[in-house]
Phi, psi and omega in degrees: 000118189271098175242122184243150183216130173226163173261140178221108180051041177088356179258159172262137173234121186231141180227135168250112183277118182232078189297343180274002182262152172264348188248176177218144173242135183232131176229132168250117185255124181250127184282064174209139176209199189296336183285351178269000188272155168283149183303322184294334180240039174306128182104359185291323181297317180290319179299316180296320176302321177294319189288339180291348177271358193260010174125144179236183178301326185259340186225142173279173178302319180293318177304317179299314181297316182293322180304326179264299186293320181294340179267357179102017179246179172234156178223145185204157175214155175208160178234136174241192178298326186228013174204158174234135183229135172245125184224146175231157177216143176169193180298143190297331181291350179271001184309310179303317178296316179306308185296322181294317181291317180297318178295321179300315183294316186284326188243357180226022179293148186261342179053057179297139183301321179299315180295322180297317181294320179296316183289331174304318178294318180297316181291324176300319177295320179299318179298315179295319180298318176297320181294325183281339179269114185305321181296315178291317182295323179301320180300316182291320178299317183294317179299319178295326178287323181288320188229067180298142178054038180218146183306327178297336182276354184266155182290141179298323181288345191083188178244168179298329177285312188292327183290344177290339183271000184262118184236182182306311182300320180302312182295317181296317179296317182295319179295317180296322183283329190240342190276357174221044180274160175302146180096346175303142188234131169251120180239129182230131180226134179150200184279067185221159176255141184301321183297324177292320178299314180301320178296315179293321181298319181301328179283325190257338181285146183303162185289325184218162179228156178259160180297153182296139184280156176260171182222170178285116179290158178261127180259106182299333181290327180301320184293311184296330178290327185275325192272119174253301178288166174296121180288097181234133169244123184238134177246110181278119179226146180279078176232166185282331185259156166255128173258119188233132174232123178247123184236146176239134175295142176226177173289170181277190191289346181267001182285148175290350177283353191305311182287333178290321175300319178299314181292323177300320180295318175301313183295321189276316188204015185265350184229171180288342178263001181293158186302311183294318180299315181294314185286315188270321181267309186287310184281327188244348180057035185279339184205157176276315182239133175210134182203166173235158183199169176212154177228136179236135174243183185300321191238000183195175180196180181210138174250128191235146171240125181246133179223134170246118189222160175296126184305331183283351183247024183302309185298318179300318183295315179297317177304315183292319176300314179301315180301310182297314184292322178294314178303319179294316179297323182280317189240346180072190177270171179264163179299323179296319177298320182291320179299316182297313181294325178294319177296319180295314181300318181294317179296315180296323180296321179290312180300322186294350181242026182276334187261159176298323182295318182289327175295315179301313182296321179301313182291317180299313181295320179301309185292322177295320187274324191233353180074010177208163176273120177287128179292121182302325180291321176296319179299320178294319182295319179298316180298320181292344184268355182299137181254162176297324179297316180297319181292318181298315181297319181291321179298315182288332178284328187272310187280066180238150185304317186288358184254004195255148168221145185225143174231145179209153176225130181169181188281347182287158172284164179298320181300317179293323177295317180299318181297316180294320184286339176304334181290349178294341190249000000 
């Protein structure tokens, strides 16, 4: 798999050469997200990501859209806790135009006051939309339960109140401080040569970069000292279902547990043969959706179980969850389950790198997280080497009461939810 990587003026430039493709995917990854924000302007990274679409010195918002879409491509951007990404996809001959337009958006946006006020309304609507959607709102509730009074615990979009404090100067300062820092990554995948990408990158990337900014680290000891009660955030709504997310704190992305955590997620809840799906959905019919997942940051992480269940069957569901987790801590998984999950993980890893977009994302995420491209074959081999003993050790270390945070949305009172959830222990 041909993935190339060079440094250019403090930035990463990476190419995955896929000569059999007609298309190209381009991503510019900026190492800044919501965890870098001051509390007073929570939401500024996401607001800024919206504003780069709103016009530059040379192009109006419509000109920007036409430059990509009118030429046969697509453009998208997103903000997470620790990165902002602008990405395009389309016919390979459009690569020079894609890069030129993306550079214009990131480094020459004009932040017109009229556009800022209009976009403030749009983002306020987005915030309301997230709050009304139980799945999206549950994510924000869970973050607040996991990381209280910490930037990781705040919503990426900001709040309806905090986005009122974001003005032109706020956006300009944030862009100046974060949009050309060391570690910024350009990743290109498709029918292209690395040397050609480097030449184009040399033309469009800014002349100089500032050192990468730091953020407020998360201290896990602070949490255990503060938390006595079960950290639960509950939103009581008159709906038929309970949306429940149970999360456990883990180490960050540099931990040697990382691949063990990945395998645990496959075994526990990512597939139709996984333990949670089989026990709660197939055998007992307790819920329609049940899954596990994990998120890793530089200094901390979280392993999560998500369940959507009939509100009247809450107690049964908690009992069944308790049974599964206790059984795992006591006896672990079987050799047959591990073999099956390893085959599935290997297959998904191969399928997951077939497209230009997935190769681009792999390189971008690798470089942003580790400063180098992780070899996909090495990653698959590491995952294949996980043992039952390693999973057992991680399970007993992770699934502990003092390690847990919970978010829920449903018709029960908070007191009733607490009472039901006590059965998990």
